N, CA, C and O atoms as CSV, one atom per row, in Angstrom:
chain,resi,resn,atom,element,x,y,z
A,1,MET,N,N,39.502,132.320,91.440
A,1,MET,CA,C,40.183,133.541,91.056
A,1,MET,C,C,40.060,133.709,89.547
A,1,MET,O,O,40.179,132.745,88.791
A,2,LYS,N,N,39.819,134.950,89.118
A,2,LYS,CA,C,39.720,135.241,87.695
A,2,LYS,C,C,40.605,136.445,87.391
A,2,LYS,O,O,40.593,137.438,88.117
A,3,VAL,N,N,41.373,136.342,86.308
A,3,VAL,CA,C,42.250,137.425,85.864
A,3,VAL,C,C,41.917,137.721,84.415
A,3,VAL,O,O,41.787,136.799,83.609
A,4,SER,N,N,41.776,139.003,84.068
A,4,SER,CA,C,41.485,139.411,82.699
A,4,SER,C,C,42.479,140.486,82.272
A,4,SER,O,O,42.974,141.261,83.090
A,5,ILE,N,N,42.758,140.511,80.972
A,5,ILE,CA,C,43.665,141.518,80.425
A,5,ILE,C,C,43.205,141.891,79.016
A,5,ILE,O,O,42.741,141.036,78.262
A,6,PHE,N,N,43.335,143.176,78.667
A,6,PHE,CA,C,43.028,143.638,77.322
A,6,PHE,C,C,44.325,143.697,76.529
A,6,PHE,O,O,45.322,144.246,76.997
A,7,VAL,N,N,44.308,143.136,75.339
A,7,VAL,CA,C,45.478,143.142,74.459
A,7,VAL,C,C,45.108,143.916,73.195
A,7,VAL,O,O,44.253,143.469,72.431
A,8,PRO,N,N,45.743,145.078,72.962
A,8,PRO,CA,C,45.406,145.861,71.772
A,8,PRO,C,C,45.900,145.188,70.497
A,8,PRO,O,O,46.836,144.388,70.520
A,9,SER,N,N,45.264,145.522,69.403
A,9,SER,CA,C,45.692,144.990,68.103
A,9,SER,C,C,46.884,145.795,67.589
A,9,SER,O,O,47.106,146.934,67.999
A,10,HIS,N,N,47.634,145.189,66.697
A,10,HIS,CA,C,48.840,145.814,66.160
A,10,HIS,C,C,48.929,145.515,64.666
A,10,HIS,O,O,48.729,144.379,64.237
A,11,ILE,N,N,49.229,146.534,63.890
A,11,ILE,CA,C,49.466,146.344,62.457
A,11,ILE,C,C,50.961,146.516,62.234
A,11,ILE,O,O,51.506,147.595,62.465
A,12,THR,N,N,51.628,145.449,61.784
A,12,THR,CA,C,53.071,145.484,61.598
A,12,THR,C,C,53.420,146.180,60.290
A,12,THR,O,O,52.892,145.845,59.230
A,13,GLY,N,N,54.316,147.152,60.385
A,13,GLY,CA,C,54.804,147.851,59.189
A,13,GLY,C,C,55.987,147.122,58.583
A,13,GLY,O,O,56.040,146.907,57.372
A,14,PHE,N,N,56.946,146.737,59.437
A,14,PHE,CA,C,58.074,145.919,58.988
A,14,PHE,C,C,58.598,145.126,60.169
A,14,PHE,O,O,58.371,145.479,61.327
A,15,PHE,N,N,59.309,144.038,59.855
A,15,PHE,CA,C,59.759,143.103,60.875
A,15,PHE,C,C,60.986,142.368,60.356
A,15,PHE,O,O,61.008,141.939,59.202
A,16,SER,N,N,61.996,142.220,61.188
A,16,SER,CA,C,63.155,141.403,60.798
A,16,SER,C,C,63.626,140.591,61.998
A,16,SER,O,O,63.518,141.024,63.145
A,17,ILE,N,N,64.147,139.411,61.710
A,17,ILE,CA,C,64.640,138.495,62.739
A,17,ILE,C,C,66.147,138.634,62.840
A,17,ILE,O,O,66.836,138.684,61.821
A,18,LYS,N,N,66.668,138.698,64.063
A,18,LYS,CA,C,68.112,138.738,64.279
A,18,LYS,C,C,68.537,137.386,64.849
A,18,LYS,O,O,68.289,137.081,66.015
A,19,GLU,N,N,69.175,136.593,64.011
A,19,GLU,CA,C,69.660,135.280,64.431
A,19,GLU,C,C,71.035,135.416,65.070
A,19,GLU,O,O,71.852,136.223,64.627
A,20,ASP,N,N,71.292,134.629,66.108
A,20,ASP,CA,C,72.594,134.576,66.745
A,20,ASP,C,C,72.661,133.299,67.565
A,20,ASP,O,O,71.660,132.896,68.158
A,21,GLU,N,N,73.816,132.657,67.609
A,21,GLU,CA,C,73.961,131.448,68.418
A,21,GLU,C,C,73.798,131.764,69.897
A,21,GLU,O,O,73.340,130.918,70.666
A,22,ASN,N,N,74.166,132.963,70.299
A,22,ASN,CA,C,74.029,133.392,71.684
A,22,ASN,C,C,72.577,133.834,71.912
A,22,ASN,O,O,72.137,134.810,71.304
A,23,PRO,N,N,71.824,133.136,72.777
A,23,PRO,CA,C,70.420,133.495,72.979
A,23,PRO,C,C,70.225,134.912,73.531
A,23,PRO,O,O,69.152,135.492,73.369
A,24,LEU,N,N,71.244,135.470,74.178
A,24,LEU,CA,C,71.138,136.834,74.696
A,24,LEU,C,C,71.210,137.881,73.586
A,24,LEU,O,O,70.823,139.031,73.794
A,25,LYS,N,N,71.701,137.491,72.411
A,25,LYS,CA,C,71.804,138.421,71.282
A,25,LYS,C,C,70.755,138.149,70.206
A,25,LYS,O,O,70.650,138.900,69.237
A,26,LYS,N,N,69.980,137.080,70.373
A,26,LYS,CA,C,68.946,136.703,69.410
A,26,LYS,C,C,67.693,137.522,69.675
A,26,LYS,O,O,67.402,137.848,70.826
A,27,GLY,N,N,66.943,137.861,68.621
A,27,GLY,CA,C,65.717,138.623,68.826
A,27,GLY,C,C,65.093,139.074,67.530
A,27,GLY,O,O,65.266,138.448,66.484
A,28,SER,N,N,64.366,140.170,67.614
A,28,SER,CA,C,63.700,140.710,66.441
A,28,SER,C,C,63.615,142.227,66.559
A,28,SER,O,O,63.780,142.801,67.635
A,29,CYS,N,N,63.352,142.852,65.421
A,29,CYS,CA,C,63.226,144.301,65.354
A,29,CYS,C,C,62.082,144.607,64.398
A,29,CYS,O,O,61.917,143.939,63.377
A,30,GLY,N,N,61.306,145.606,64.732
A,30,GLY,CA,C,60.198,145.953,63.842
A,30,GLY,C,C,59.468,147.175,64.348
A,30,GLY,O,O,59.779,147.719,65.408
A,31,ALA,N,N,58.498,147.591,63.570
A,31,ALA,CA,C,57.684,148.743,63.945
A,31,ALA,C,C,56.308,148.603,63.327
A,31,ALA,O,O,56.126,147.932,62.312
A,32,GLY,N,N,55.361,149.239,63.951
A,32,GLY,CA,C,53.997,149.196,63.443
A,32,GLY,C,C,53.125,150.160,64.208
A,32,GLY,O,O,53.619,151.052,64.898
A,33,VAL,N,N,51.829,149.978,64.083
A,33,VAL,CA,C,50.859,150.880,64.682
A,33,VAL,C,C,49.938,150.079,65.599
A,33,VAL,O,O,49.415,149.039,65.197
A,34,LEU,N,N,49.735,150.558,66.832
A,34,LEU,CA,C,48.744,149.966,67.725
A,34,LEU,C,C,47.393,150.598,67.433
A,34,LEU,O,O,47.293,151.804,67.208
A,35,ILE,N,N,46.357,149.771,67.439
A,35,ILE,CA,C,45.007,150.309,67.254
A,35,ILE,C,C,44.162,149.935,68.469
A,35,ILE,O,O,44.469,148.968,69.167
A,36,ASP,N,N,43.104,150.695,68.721
A,36,ASP,CA,C,42.280,150.485,69.916
A,36,ASP,C,C,41.577,149.137,69.931
A,36,ASP,O,O,41.397,148.546,70.996
A,37,SER,N,N,41.178,148.643,68.770
A,37,SER,CA,C,40.499,147.346,68.733
A,37,SER,C,C,41.460,146.282,69.232
A,37,SER,O,O,42.663,146.357,68.982
A,38,GLY,N,N,40.945,145.318,69.919
A,38,GLY,CA,C,41.789,144.253,70.441
A,38,GLY,C,C,40.921,143.156,71.017
A,38,GLY,O,O,39.757,143.011,70.646
A,39,VAL,N,N,41.494,142.383,71.928
A,39,VAL,CA,C,40.760,141.287,72.553
A,39,VAL,C,C,40.943,141.343,74.059
A,39,VAL,O,O,41.963,141.812,74.562
A,40,LYS,N,N,39.940,140.857,74.762
A,40,LYS,CA,C,40.027,140.702,76.205
A,40,LYS,C,C,40.192,139.218,76.481
A,40,LYS,O,O,39.371,138.407,76.054
A,41,THR,N,N,41.237,138.868,77.184
A,41,THR,CA,C,41.537,137.479,77.495
A,41,THR,C,C,41.373,137.270,78.995
A,41,THR,O,O,41.828,138.089,79.792
A,42,SER,N,N,40.720,136.170,79.380
A,42,SER,CA,C,40.500,135.879,80.798
A,42,SER,C,C,40.904,134.447,81.107
A,42,SER,O,O,40.820,133.560,80.257
A,43,ILE,N,N,41.341,134.244,82.331
A,43,ILE,CA,C,41.622,132.899,82.822
A,43,ILE,C,C,41.017,132.794,84.215
A,43,ILE,O,O,41.097,133.730,85.011
A,44,GLN,N,N,40.413,131.644,84.502
A,44,GLN,CA,C,39.746,131.468,85.781
A,44,GLN,C,C,40.063,130.086,86.328
A,44,GLN,O,O,40.044,129.100,85.592
A,45,THR,N,N,40.354,130.017,87.625
A,45,THR,CA,C,40.574,128.728,88.262
A,45,THR,C,C,39.255,128.244,88.844
A,45,THR,O,O,38.456,129.032,89.350
A,46,ILE,N,N,39.042,126.942,88.765
A,46,ILE,CA,C,37.834,126.335,89.316
A,46,ILE,C,C,38.267,125.259,90.301
A,46,ILE,O,O,39.035,124.361,89.957
A,47,LYS,N,N,37.767,125.357,91.527
A,47,LYS,CA,C,38.141,124.396,92.560
A,47,LYS,C,C,37.433,123.067,92.298
A,47,LYS,O,O,36.214,123.033,92.135
A,48,LYS,N,N,38.190,121.982,92.259
A,48,LYS,CA,C,37.636,120.642,92.029
A,48,LYS,C,C,37.422,119.946,93.365
A,48,LYS,O,O,38.096,120.242,94.351
A,49,GLU,N,N,36.476,119.020,93.381
A,49,GLU,CA,C,36.194,118.235,94.578
A,49,GLU,C,C,36.914,116.892,94.498
A,49,GLU,O,O,37.212,116.409,93.405
A,50,ASN,N,N,37.190,116.298,95.636
A,50,ASN,CA,C,37.755,114.944,95.739
A,50,ASN,C,C,39.066,114.784,94.983
A,50,ASN,O,O,39.334,113.712,94.442
A,51,ASN,N,N,39.883,115.824,94.934
A,51,ASN,CA,C,41.199,115.752,94.278
A,51,ASN,C,C,41.121,115.287,92.827
A,51,ASN,O,O,42.011,114.579,92.357
A,52,GLU,N,N,40.071,115.674,92.118
A,52,GLU,CA,C,39.931,115.319,90.704
A,52,GLU,C,C,41.043,115.975,89.896
A,52,GLU,O,O,41.598,116.994,90.307
A,53,ILE,N,N,41.364,115.398,88.760
A,53,ILE,CA,C,42.379,115.959,87.875
A,53,ILE,C,C,41.824,117.232,87.237
A,53,ILE,O,O,40.694,117.256,86.748
A,54,HIS,N,N,42.639,118.287,87.251
A,54,HIS,CA,C,42.216,119.544,86.637
A,54,HIS,C,C,42.307,119.431,85.121
A,54,HIS,O,O,43.224,118.805,84.588
A,55,GLN,N,N,41.354,120.039,84.437
A,55,GLN,CA,C,41.343,120.041,82.984
A,55,GLN,C,C,41.416,121.477,82.484
A,55,GLN,O,O,40.961,122.403,83.155
A,56,ILE,N,N,41.990,121.651,81.305
A,56,ILE,CA,C,42.064,122.964,80.679
A,56,ILE,C,C,40.989,123.035,79.607
A,56,ILE,O,O,40.893,122.149,78.757
A,57,GLN,N,N,40.181,124.089,79.647
A,57,GLN,CA,C,39.165,124.304,78.624
A,57,GLN,C,C,39.447,125.634,77.950
A,57,GLN,O,O,39.654,126.648,78.616
A,58,ILE,N,N,39.454,125.624,76.636
A,58,ILE,CA,C,39.660,126.846,75.869
A,58,ILE,C,C,38.339,127.226,75.228
A,58,ILE,O,O,37.702,126.412,74.560
A,59,ARG,N,N,37.931,128.479,75.441
A,59,ARG,CA,C,36.682,128.975,74.865
A,59,ARG,C,C,36.979,130.255,74.096
A,59,ARG,O,O,37.759,131.095,74.545
A,60,ILE,N,N,36.359,130.391,72.954
A,60,ILE,CA,C,36.467,131.604,72.147
A,60,ILE,C,C,35.067,132.185,72.047
A,60,ILE,O,O,34.148,131.529,71.556
A,61,ASN,N,N,34.907,133.424,72.518
A,61,ASN,CA,C,33.589,134.073,72.582
A,61,ASN,C,C,32.591,133.206,73.346
A,61,ASN,O,O,31.419,133.128,72.980
A,62,GLY,N,N,33.063,132.560,74.404
A,62,GLY,CA,C,32.198,131.746,75.254
A,62,GLY,C,C,31.890,130.364,74.729
A,62,GLY,O,O,31.165,129.613,75.382
A,63,LYS,N,N,32.417,129.998,73.564
A,63,LYS,CA,C,32.134,128.687,72.972
A,63,LYS,C,C,33.398,127.838,72.953
A,63,LYS,O,O,34.493,128.341,72.702
A,64,LYS,N,N,33.235,126.533,73.224
A,64,LYS,CA,C,34.367,125.617,73.159
A,64,LYS,C,C,34.792,125.420,71.706
A,64,LYS,O,O,33.958,125.355,70.803
A,65,ASP,N,N,36.094,125.326,71.500
A,65,ASP,CA,C,36.635,125.035,70.172
A,65,ASP,C,C,36.424,123.539,69.915
A,65,ASP,O,O,36.936,122.717,70.675
A,66,PRO,N,N,35.684,123.165,68.864
A,66,PRO,CA,C,35.415,121.744,68.613
A,66,PRO,C,C,36.689,120.938,68.371
A,66,PRO,O,O,36.700,119.729,68.600
A,67,LYS,N,N,37.755,121.581,67.914
A,67,LYS,CA,C,39.013,120.872,67.678
A,67,LYS,C,C,39.716,120.509,68.986
A,67,LYS,O,O,40.597,119.650,68.993
A,68,MET,N,N,39.339,121.147,70.081
A,68,MET,CA,C,39.994,120.913,71.365
A,68,MET,C,C,39.262,119.898,72.226
A,68,MET,O,O,39.656,119.670,73.369
A,69,SER,N,N,38.199,119.279,71.705
A,69,SER,CA,C,37.400,118.317,72.496
A,69,SER,C,C,38.134,117.030,72.680
A,69,SER,O,O,37.618,116.111,73.316
């Protein structure tokens, strides 16, 4: 199974954090502009044979991140 999603880019105009001990009242407030440029993110499951341990691989533009090896 493969799932993909497009995430648009955002330019933040202003941003503030609202701290509160109550997690239901904690959050943030801000505004900015969405732009058409963005990224497409995909995740795909690969069936393993013989009950092998599943591994997570992260690729950026189809290439493995050398720091994640």
